[in-house]
N, C-alpha and C positions, 0 to 999 in steps of 0.2 A: 578462424572459427569464432563466432560471436559468443561472448561469455554469457553464462546463465544468470539471469537476474534474480532478485529476491523472490519475485512471484513464482518463478519456476522452481526455486529451491523449496519454497513452502509447499508447492504442489507435490513435488517428488517425496518430500518427507511425509506429507499427509497420505499419499497413496501407499507408501510402504507400511505405515502404521495400520491403515485401514485394511490392506490386503492381508497382513499378518493376523490381525484380529479376526477377519472374516474366515480365513482358512482354518484357524484353530477352532473357531466356533462351529464351522461346518463339519469338520472331522469329529468333534466332540458330540455333535448332534447325531451323526451317523452311527458312531460306536455305541452310544447309550440307547439309541433306537433299536439297534441290532440285538443288544443284550436284553432289552425289554421284550422284544418279540420272542426270543428263545425262552425266556423265563415265563412269559405269559402262556406260550404253547405247552411247555412242560407242566406248569401248574394246572392248566385246564385239563390236560390229558390225565394227570395224576388224580385230580379230583373226580373226573368222570369214572376212571378205572376203580378207584377206591369205592365210590358209590355203587358201581355195578357189582363188584365182588361182594360187598357187604350185603346188597340186596339178594344176590344168589345164595349166600350162606344162610340168610334169614329164610328165604323161600325153601331151601333144602330142609331146614329145621322144621318148618311147618308141614312139609311133605312127610317128614319122619313122624311127626305127631299124628297125622292122619293114618300113616301105616300102622302105628302102635294101636290106634283106635280100632282097627279091623280085628285085632286080636281079642278085643273085649266085646265089640259091637260091630260085627262084620258088615251089616247093611249100612249103617251110618258111616263107618270107616271108608267103604268103597265110594259112598256119595261125596265125601270130602277129599278123597285121594285124587280123583280125576282133575278138579280145578287146581289143586295145589301143584300137581305135576305139570299142568299147562303153564302155571306161573313160573315154575322152575325152568321150563323150556324157554320161555320168553326172556327170563333173566340171563340164561346161558347164552342165548343168541346176542343179547346186548353186550355181554363180556367178549364174545368172539368178534363182534363188530369193532371193538376197541383194540383188540390184539392183532394189529396188521403189520407190525414190524417183522424183520427177518427172524429174530430170536423169539418173538412173541407168538408166532403161529404154532410152534411146537408145544408151547405151554397151553395154547387153546385146544390143541388136539388131545393132549394128555388130560386136560380137564373134561373134555367131551367124553373121553373113554371112561374115566372114573365115574362121572355122573351116569353114563349108560350102564356100567356094571352095577351101580347102586340101584338103578331102576329095574334091571333084570332080576337081581336078588330080591327086590321088593315084590316083584310080580310072583316069584316062586313062593314067597312068604304068604302072600294073600291067598294063593291057591291052597296052601296047607294051613290056613288060619284056624281050622277047627281041630287040628291035631294037637295033642298035649305038648309035643316037642317044638311047637312053632315059636314060643317065646325064647327057648334056648337057641333056636336057629337065628332068631333076630340078633341076639347079643353076640353070637359067634360069627355070623356071616354078613348080615345086613349092616349093622351099626359100624363095623370097621370100614366098610366101603363108604358110608356116609362121612366118617371122620376123615378119610383120605380125600374125598371130593372137597370138603370144607377146608382141609389143609392146603389143597391146590389153590383154592380161591385166596386164602390168606397169603400164600407164597407169592401169588401174582401181585397182591396188594403191596407186600413188602418190597418186591422187586421194583415196583413203580415208585415207592417212597424213596428207595435208595437212588433210583435214577433222578428223582427230584433233588436229592441232596447233591448229587454230582453236578446237576445243572446249576444249583445255587453256588457250588464251589467254582464252577466255570464262570458264572456271572461275577462272582467276587474277584476272580483272577482278571476277568476282562475289565472290571471297574478299576482295579488296582493299576493295570497297564494303562487304561485311559487316563487315570489320575496322574500317573508318572509322565505320560505324554503331555497332558495339559500343564503340569508343572514345568516341564521343559519348554513348552511353548510360551508359558507366562514368563519364565526367566529370559527366554530369547527376546520376547516382546519388551520386557523391562530394559534389557540391555540395549535393544534397538531404540527405545524411547529415550534412554539416558544419552545415547550417542546423538540422536536427533536434537535433543534439548541442548547438549553441549555444543553441537555444531551450530545450531541457530543462535545460541548465546554468543558464540565466537564471531559469527558473521553479522549479527544484528544488535544484540544487547551491548556487547563491549564497545562497538563503534558509537552507538547512541550515548552510552555513558561518557565516552571521551568527548563527544560533541557537547553534552550537557555541562561537563566540567569546563570546557572551553568557553561556553556561553557565560557561565558564572564568573569566570576569570575576566572576560571582557566587561561584564556588568560592574565588576569591582575596579575596573580601570586598567587591567593588563591587556592593552591593545596589541601586544606582540604575540599573543597566544595563537597557535595554529594547530590544526588536527591533521593526522596522517591516516588515510584509509586507502591502502594500495589495491583497489579494485575498481572496476568500471561499471558496477551495478548502481542501483539507485542511491545507496548510501555513499558510494564513491562520488557520485555527482553532487550529492548533498554536501559532502565534505569540501569539495572544490568550490561550491557556491558559498559555503561558510567562510572559507579562506579568502575568497574574493571580497566578500562583505567586510571581513576584518581588515583587509587592505584598504578598502574605501573608507572605513571608519577611522583608521589610523591617519590616512591622508587628510580627511575632513578635520580631525582633531588638531593636526599640526597646522592646518590652514586657518582654523577659526579660533584657536585658543587665544591668539593675540587680540582678535576682535572682542572676545568675551572679556578678557582682562581690561581692555580699554572701556568696554561698556560698564564693567563693574566699577572702574575708577570714576567714570562719569556719574554713575548713580550715587556713589559715595560722596562725590563733590557736590552733587545736587542736594542730597540730604543735609550735608554740612552747611550749605548756604540757606536752607530754609529757616525762617524765623521761628517756626513752631518746633517743639520737641517731637521727635518721631522714634517710636520703639517698635521693632519688628519682633513678633512672638510666633514661634513655630507651632505646628498643630499639637505637639506634645506638651505645650505650655512653657517651653524654655525660651528665654530671651536670646535671640540670635544676633541682633545688632541694635545699636542706638546711636543717633547722631550726637555731636558734641553738646548741643543744647540739652538733649534728654539726659545724657550722662551727668551734666552739671546739676540738673534738677534732682536726679536720683541721689547723687552723692550729698547734695545739700540737705535732702530730706532724711536720709538714713545713714549717712556717713560712709557708705561704700556702694559699689555697683550691685546690681540685681542680676541673679542668674535665672530665675523663673518667675511666674506670675505671682506666687505667694510672697515674694520679696519686694514687689513693686509698691512704692508708697502712694497708693491711690485709694480712694474711698471704696468701701465694700460694695456699693452699688456698681461701681465701675469694674471691680474685680468679677462680680457676678455676670456683668454684661460680656466680659472677655470670655468667661467659661461658656456662656451660652453661644457666643459666636464661634468658639472652637468646636462646639457640638453641632453646628449647622443652623442654629436659630439666629436669624438676622433681626436685629432691633433697629428701627429707624433712628438715626442720630438726633438728639434733642439738645437744643441750645438753652439750657436752664442755668442761669447764673447763680441760682441758689445751691447748685451742686458743685461749685468750684472747690479746688483744693488750694490751700495756702502754704507756700514754701518761702522760707527766709533765705534770700540770696544777696550776698554782699550787704548784710545788715538791713535789707529792705524786704518788706512783706510783698511778695508777688502772688497774684491769683492766676491759677491755670484751670482751664476747662478741659476735662478729659473726654475724648470721643473715640469710639471703637469702630474701626472700618475692617470688615472681614475680607480676606483674600481667599477666594475659592480654592480649596485643596492645598493651601500653603500656610494657613494660620490667620493671624489678624495683625493689623497695624494700629497702635495706640498713638493718638495725637494729643499733645498737651499744648493747647493754645494759650498764650499769655493774654488774659482778658482783664488785667489789673485796671486799665483805664476804663474799660466798659463797665466793670463792677462799680468803680467810683461814680461813673455817670449814672448808673442805675440807682445807686444809693442817693445821689443828689436828686434824681427824678422822684424817688420815693419821698424824700424829705419835702420836695416841692409839692407833691401830691398831698402829703399829710398836712402841710401848712395851709395849702389852698383849701383843702376840705374843711379844716377847722375854722378857717376864716369865713367860708361860705355858709356855715351852719346858721350863724346868727342872722345875717340878712335874709336867708331863705326862710327862717322861722318867722321873721317879721313880715315878709312878703306873703307867706302862707296864711298867717293870722289875718292880715288885711283882706286878702281875697276871700277868706271864709266869712268875714264879717260882711263883705259886699254881697256874698252869696245869700246870706241870711236876709238881706234887704232886696233880693232879686225880684220880688213881686212888684217893686216900685220902678224897676228898670224895664225898658222896652226889650223885646225878644233879641234884638241884635246885641244889646249890651249884656244880657244874660248869657248869650252864647260866648261872647268875648271873655266874660269872667270865668265861665266853666273851662274854656280853652286855656286861659292863663293858669287856673288852678291845676289842671292836668299837667301842664308843663312844669309847674313848680314841684308837683309830686314826683314827676319823672326825674327832675334835677336832684331832688332830695334823695331819691333812691340811688342815683349814681354817686352822690356824695357819700351816702352810707356805705356803698360798695367800696369806694376808695378808702374810707376809714377802716373798714374791715381788712382791706388789703394791707394797709400800713400796720395794723395790729398783728396780722399774720406774719408779715415780714419781720416784725420786731419781736416775734415770739410772745406777744401779749394777748393772744386770743384766749379769753376765759369762758369756760362753759359752766352754766348753772344747771347741774345735773339733777334730774328728778324723774319720776315715773310719768311717761307721756302716753296718753291714750291714742291709739293709732287712728281710729275712725274720725274723731274730732279734728286731729291734726291734718289729715288729708282733706277733710271736708272744708276746713278754713282755707287751706291752700287753693282748692278748686274754686271756692266762692270768691276769694280775692282775685283770681285770674279771670273771672267771668266778664267784668267790664271790658278788659282788653280783648278777650275772645269775641265778645259781641261786636266790638268795633271791627274786628278782622273777619267777622262772619264765620267763626270757627266754634264748634261745640266741644265741650270737655265732659267726658263720661268717667265716672268713678265706680269702681267695682272692688269691694273688699271681700275676699274669700272667707267662707265660714271657718276654714282651717287656719286662717292667718292669726298670728299672735295678737292679742288684744292691746298690748302696751309694749313700749320700748323704754330703755333708759337713755336719757339725753337731755339736751337743752331745747325746749320747745320752740323758743324764738329763733335759734340758729337753724334748727331743722326746717322751720317755716321759711327761712331765707333760702335754704337749699331747694326746697320744692318750688318756691316762687321763681327762683332764677331759672330752673329747668323748664317750668311751665311757660315762663315768659319767653325763653328761647324757642320753645316749640311753637308758640303762637306766632312769633315773628316769621317763621319759615313755613308754617302750614298753609296750604292753599285754601281759598275761600270755599265753604261748603263741606270741608272735611271735618273729621272728629279726632280729637286727641284723647287717647285711652290712658287712664290712670288705674292700675291694678295693684292689689296688695295680697300676698299669700305667704305661706310658710316656705322658706328656702330649703334646698336640699341640705345645706350646711346646718348643723344643729345650732340652736339658740340664735337664729337670725330671722329678721323680717326682710322680705324682698318686695321692693316697690319698683314697678316698671312703668315708665312713661313713654308712650309710642305716638309719633306723629306721622303724617303722610306727606311731609315735605320732601325736598330733594335728597335728603340723607347726607351722610358724611363719607367721603371717600376712605377706603380702608387705611391708606397711608397717613391719614390725619386723625384717626379715631383716638389716638393717645395724645396727640399734640393739642387738641382743642381744649384740653384742661390746663395748658400753659398760659402764663400771663400775657395778655394783650394779643393772643393769637386769634386771627380771623381767617377762616377758610377762603373767603373771597380774595384775600391778598395773595393766595398761592395757587389758585386755579386759573389765573389769567382772565378773570371776569372784568371787562372794561367798565361795566356799569357800577354805580355807587353801591348797589346791593342794600342789604338790610343794615340799618344803623345799629351801633352798639359799641361798648367800650372794650370788650374782649376780656373782661375780668370776672364775669358772672360765673362761668363754669369753673374758673380757677378757685374762686372763693368757695363754691359748692364742694369741690373736691377736698379742699383743705378742711372744711368743717366736717365733712363725712369722715375723713381719715382721723380727725381729732376725736371723733366718736368711736373709733375702732372699727369703722365700716369700710366699704369699698364702693366705688362708682365706676361704671364702665359704659362705653358707647358701642353700639353694634348696629347692624342693619336690621330694619324691621322685618318680621317674618311674613313672607308671602306678598308684601306690598312695598312700594318705595317709601322711604322715610327713615328716620332715626329712632333708635330704641335705647333709652337710658335705663340702666339697671342699678338700683341701690340695694346694698345689703347692710342692715343696721343691727347692732347687738340687742338682744332681748333681755339678757340677764345682766345684772349690774357688775358681776364678777368679771365678765368679758371686757367691759368698758374700762374697769379699774385696772385690769391687767395691761391694757393698751396704754392708758394714761400714766401708769406707774403709781 
């Protein structure tokens, strides 16, 4: 015989519960409906009988009043007596129509006889109304018959009231019996539900609980855990499938654990052979492993090993980058030699560049690359740039003065010579600008950039920058439009000359990349951040790819060198935006590059402090 599955068991249990509930509900409905019908019929009969007997008694009293009136006014009394007696007859017939039961017909006959006797006595009284003894006859013969008829009506009413009480008692007894039966059915249903629940728990919940515990055990590494469900239903087949899966997992674990260990040894050997320091950080911020070079650097920096991110001897900027990477924010790695960390190893100062590489879902990897030689080369390059810049200033000044004097005598020269002088003077100016940028670079690297702070009017500052950029813009057939909002701050605190360099560098960069016939928009308004001026410079050039919008502010960075452009592209030293960023940050402001809104191109946004307190807070 094929065993009953879980579906069949659930169906049987559901049918039992539904059938029990339906049967008890149907019987309850029938019992209460029957009691309700009996009560309604009895009450309706009682109400009708009470009303009919009361009406009969009232009509008899009115007939008696008309009868008494004949003793004092025979004509009027006879006129009122006839309709009153007709009313009594109608009420009597109404009572007789209600008294149809076996015991009620005798009462109706007795009532009819008493009313008839009263009518006969009344007729005799009316016939002798003029006699002096008529009133005495009324009290002795007629009125007692009236009282008896009224008493019959009252007795009939009382009998029906008592029958109503009996029906109410019967209904109460029926309700009590129905309640007892319902209580019994409810108890039986409850017991049946408990039995079904226990049965289903035994055949479903308990095996599922055992399966769950077995799954947790395997998840924790107990691959020898098995389940026992001695049935051939769905849960039994599930248990068999689970056991087969556990067997396969156990075999797979035995077969592959050696390969995993070999792979782990290979990985550790690879990390140990790397020249860079490698620190693996888990998603919780704990240091899970470090190769020997990283362990050596950490011990040299802090005297002991590190257990979590807070104990790593790295700059705060690197620590913040690690936290951002752990939270899912990926920051493109930047090779900025100004952000290296210095560690003394074997009595030698070594420079390490930290880089954060996120590993999706597993944490991050911190690389510490030894850039001591690169830092030294960079320092030597800066020294060379500084010396060369200083040495070039004197001959450049002499050459510029000479060309200016030649330009003053330009009217004596032919057009070709005047054009050559103007071209040479433009080249000298460009070279002087480049030398000035290199000098600013050396001052920034040496920490010697000095700001002469004062109140700087916004409109003249922007107007001078736009006016200074017009010659280059006209040569490139590019227009520069300035728009200062009415709500923009009127002044900022800063170094007017340095801020002019910032604006000149950004405008010059925009002019280089803007296509001919386009317009460079320069706008100034109030920033959402309090006490800030926002200056936005937007061009219609090719724009900056998203991955390079932070790196374009690095020293000597050129987008053309990273996008695979085989052409020479736009000429430049690659330090203009770096100098601009350093000057803006020295003012306590920020500069960002974004995509232009709605059109191709780049959009540079500067935020500068309006109040002096903000700038002093930044500069200390």
